[in-house]
N, C-alpha and C positions, 0 to 999 in steps of 0.2 A: 647184175649186182648193184651198179650205179643207180638203176631205176628203183631198186628196192630201198636203198639208203635214202633216196629223195622222197620216197613215199613215207618212210618212217619219220623223216624230218618234218614233213608237212603235217603228219598226224600229231607229233609232239607240240608243234606250234599251235595247232588248233586246240589242243588240250589246255595249253597255257592261257590262251585267249579266253577260253570258256571259263576256266577257274577265276581269271581276273574279272571277267564280266559279272560272274556270280558274286564275287567278293564286293564289287562296286555296288551291285544291286542290293546286297545285304546292308552295306553302309548307308545307302540312300534310304532304304526302308527303315533302318534304325534311327537315322536322322529325322526322318519324317515322323516317326513314332514319338521321338523326343519333343518335336515341335508341337505335335498334337497334345502331348501331356502338359505343356505349358499353358496355364490358365490365367485369365485376367484376375489380378488381385481384387479381393472383395473390399470395397470401401463402405464403411458403415458409420454414420454419425447422425445425431438428432433423431435416432430411432428409425432412420431410413437407409436402405441399401442403395447407394448412388448408382451402382451398375444397372439397376432396373429403370433408370430414368435418363433423360437428357437434362443436365444440371447447369443452370446459369447463376453465377455469383455476381453481386453488385453491391453498391452502397447507396444509402438514402441521400438524394440530392435536394438542394434548395427547391421548394415548391412541390416536392413529391408528397402525395398522400396515398393511403392504401387504395383508394378508389382509382386514382390516376395510374397506379402501377398495375391494377387488375384489368383495366379497360381494353387492353390490346390482346387479351387472351380469351380462349374459349373455356367457359366454366362448365362444371357438370350439370346435368339435368336441365340444361338450357336456362339456368337462372341468370339474371343480370347482376351488374356490379352493386346496384342499390340493394337488391335482395341479399347478396352475400354480406355486405357490410352490416345489414340489420341482423343477420344470423350470428355474426361473430362479435358484435360490439360489447355484449355483456361480459365476454371473457378476454377480449383483447382491447387494450387501450389504444384506440385508433389515433387519438391526438398525442399519444405518448411517443410515437416514432421520432427519432432524432437524426438530424443531418450527420452523415458520416458513419452511421451504424450499418453493419453488413446485413444483407438478406440474401436468401437463396430461392430460386424458382425451380420446381421439379416438373418436367414435362413428359408426356407419354412418348415412348421411343418411336412408335409408328405414326401417331398423330401429333406432330411436333408443336402445334399451337394449343393443344389441350393441356391445361394446367392441372396437375395432380396434387401438388402440395406447395405451401409457402412457409418459409422459416424466417423469423425476425430474430436476430442475435442481439440480445440486450447487453451482455457483457461476456466475459470469459466463461461463466458458468451458466447463466440464465438465458433461456430462449423461449420463443413462442412458436409452436407448430400448428398451422392450419391445414388439416388433412382433408382433401377433397375427393378421395378415391371412392369411398362407399357412400357414407353420409357425411355432411360437413361437420367436422369436430375440431375444437380448439383445445390445445394442450399447452399449459404454461409449465415448462419443465426445467430441470437442472441436469447438467452433465454429472455423471458420477464422480465424486471426489474422495480423496483419502487424506488422512492426517499423519504426518511423520514427526517424531520427536528427535531433537538432537541438541547437544550441548557444545558450544564453541568457546574458545578463548583466544584473545589476540592482543597485541600491543599497538597502540596508536602510532601510525606513521602518516604524516600529513593530516588530513581531516578524518573525522569519525566516519563519514560517508565513504571515503576512499578506502578506509580500512575494512569496512563491511563488504565493499565490493570485492576486495582482494580475497576475503574469506568466503565469497560466494553466497552472501546473505543479502536479502532485499534491503535497499536503502531506506525503506519505511521503518526499519528497526531504529534508526537514528532518532526520529521524533518520539518514538515510544520510550526509548531510554531517557530522553530528555524529559518526558512527562513523568516517568517514575522518579527521577532524581531532581525534579523541578524545585524541590524545597531544600536540597542539600548540596547539589553541585551546580556551579555556574557553567553551563555548556559553552559559553562564549570564551571560557578560559581553558578548554580542553587543549592539551599540549602533547607533543611527541614524548613517548615514554610512559604515558598513562596506559593502563591496561584494563581489560574487562573480560568477563565471562558471562554467558547467558544460556539458560535452558529455554528453548522455544519450540513451538509446534508450528509446522509449515503445511500449507495446503497444496495438494496436487490434483489436477484434473485428469481423470482416467489414468491415474498412476504415473503419468509421464510429464504433463505440462505443469510447470511451477506456477502457482496462483497466489503467492504471498504468504504472509505470516498470519496464522490463525490466532495465536495468543502467546504471551510471554509468561513463563512459569516462575523463574527466579533469576536474579541477576547479581553480579558483583562488579564493582568499579574501583580501581585504584587511581586516585587523582591527587597529585602533589604529595605523594607519600602517605595519604590516608586511605584506609579501606572502607568501602561502603557496600554492604549487602542489602538486598531488598527482596522480600518475599510477600506475595499477595495473600491476604488473610481476612476472613470475616469474623469479627468478634461476636456478631449475632447472626443467626441463621436467616433472619428476615432482611438482612442488608442486601440491597440490590447490587451494589458494586463492592469490589475488594478495596481494602486499604493496604498500604505497604508499610512493613515493619522491618527493622534490621535484625541481625543475628542474636541480639539481646532482648528483642521484644519492644524496642523503642520505635515509636511512630515516626515515619519519615516526613509526614505532612507538617509543614510549618504554617504559621498564621499567614505568611506571605509567600507567593511564588518568587523565584529568583529574578524573573523578568516578565514583562507584559506581552512578549511575543514568543513564539516557538522557534528556537534554533535559527537566530539571525545574528548578524555581527554588531558589535558596538562601534559606532563611528566617532563618538566623542564622549569621553568619560567625565564624571563629576570633577570639577576643578575650581580652585580659588582664583585662577587667572587663565583666560583663554582668549585668543584673538577671534572675535566674532566674524563669521564668514560673510554676513550681510551688512552689519553696521561698521565693519572694518576698524574696530578698536578693541583694545584689551579690556576684558571685564570678567567677572566671576561667572562660571557656568554651573548653576545649582541644580543640575539634572544629569541624566545619562541618556545619550542619544542612541537609539537602536535603529540602524538602517535596515530597510526592508522594502520589497516591491510595493508600489501603489495598490491599495486595496487589501493589504494583508490584515487579517483580524487582530485587533488589540484586546487583550484580556484584562479584567480587573484582577489585580494581584492578591486581593483579599476581599472577604465579605464586608459589605458596608452599605452606606446610603449616599446617593449622589447629592453632593452639596451644591455643585455648580455644573452647568452644561450650556455652553454658548460659544461666542466668538469675540476675540479682541485682535487688534492689528498685529500684536506681537506673538500671541499664543496661537492664532488661527482658531480653528475649531478645537475645543478642549473640553475635558471632563475632569472634575475634581470630586474625589470620594472620601468621606469621613468614615474611618473604620471603627474607632472608639475614641475615648477621651485623650488618647496618647498619639495615635497615628492617623495620617491622611496621605493620600497619593493624588497625583495629577498627571494627565496624559495630554500632550500638546500636538498641534499640527495635523489633526485628523482630516481626512478627506470627507468622512461622514460620521456623524454622531448617532448612536443607536440606543441611547438611554435618555431619560428625562430627569430634571431636578426633582428630588424627593423620592426617586425610585430606589427600592432595595435591590442590590445586586449580589450575586454569589461569587465566591472565588472561582476564577477561570471563565466567568461569563464574558461573552463578547460585548464590548461597550462601544466600539467604533472601528473605523478602518484607517490604516496608514495613509497619510497624504503629505502635502507640503504647503499647507495653508499658513498664513502669517509669515513671520520672519524665518524662512527656511529655503535652503538652496536645492534640496532634493527630498524625496520621500523618506520619512523616518518618524518615529515617535520619541519625543523628549519626555522621559519619565522622571517625575519629581516626587520627593518623599519628605514628609514632615514628621518630626518627633517632638512632641510638646511645643508645637508652634514654630519650630526651627527647621529649616531645610538641611537635610543631612544626606550623606552618601549611603544608600541602602545596602550596598555591597560590602560595607565595612561595619554594618550593624549586626549584633547578635540578637536575632529575632526570635520571638516565642514559638515553641512547638506545641503539638497537641498534647492532651492529657495522657499520662502513661497507663499501661495495662495494670490491672489488678493482679495480685499474686496467683490466684487460681487460673485466670485467663493466660497469664504468662507461662505457667507450667504446661498447659495444654498446647500453647503455641510452640514452645521450644521442642516439645516432642513431635509436633506436626512437621516442623521444618527440617528435622534431622536428615531424612533421605535426600531432600532437595539441596541442602548445604553440602552433603557428602558428594553429590554429583559435581557441584561447582569446585569443591576442593580438589577432587580427583583430576579434573581436566587442567586446573591451574598447576597442580604438581607436575603433571606430564609436560605441559607446555613450557613452563618456566623453571621446572626442577626445584621449585620452592626457593629459588635464589632471592635474597633480600626480601623475603615475604614474611609478614607477620600473621598470615592466615593460620588458623588452628581449628 
């Protein structure tokens, strides 16, 4: 009996071990199957599948040329570097490669010195592909992009740039808004509590990578309790560029820009009495100093003719422009003058670069303004605007802007619940 029980026990143990082994074998087999099913993710960019090549990424260094980059690799059909450059030079600007720009080399997986393709990345969107696989071909291409529209509203906290960053909008919108309102709002005076709304179109590369602002459609700004709308509109179909008008059809463009620089700070205002930082004495300051980095472009604030362009020990390099029989402007302390006496200049044209020549302690432009031969503070002047719309044009315009204004009004109502707002 004991022998029989021992036999049964051994048989049961063998059965348990067999089932356990089979179970482990199945788990191992299943695990192996799962591992086999895992595939290397496909990476595709620049029209090439990276998985098919050995890919090296680098940037253009000082002294690099297309030829020097190619000379260490085996090229197709036994051609040499000179022959390759001759074949691609008509489609690829060989002298246009710039230090710091990325490039990619695609090599054969089996023959690792055999170059199959070269990609030069010009910017986020544009690139050049030199394909060496079959015949040598050059393609100047763009990554696929998409445009998305959105309308935002915000209240200024700190600077305009910081507010835009908080709202997830490119900082490049700040100078765009400054350009739209260059004739009606002094962006050096933007303050906490001011608010704005804007409808804009943003560009995305391959639907995922943000590539900046494509264009601004319509805007609103409340500054010091005053409401300013701006809508781009062409009075004539042949116009190359849009002009901006408010919600009543009044042109925003003034005869004069608010400042000769884009979005920089005032370091010294127009004053009847100021302690001169160089001469160390009190005297009148008949200009407005705009501090900006050395080399910043200086713009003519209105159309006119260059009356003077030269140098004096006090003014440094300077330009004076006569706009008409009433108004003249002057721009001092330039590092470089870009116009000549007698030259006609347009509003917004670059006439020089910010510097610190003459009696100056740092880079800035001293902007001086004459009315009827007397120097005045332009920021306190009521300056002339453009001609108003005719009745027929105004009627078309008001109908045209209705949906755009509705978008701005809607988001302002949601964002601020129309508190203390005069928007209608």
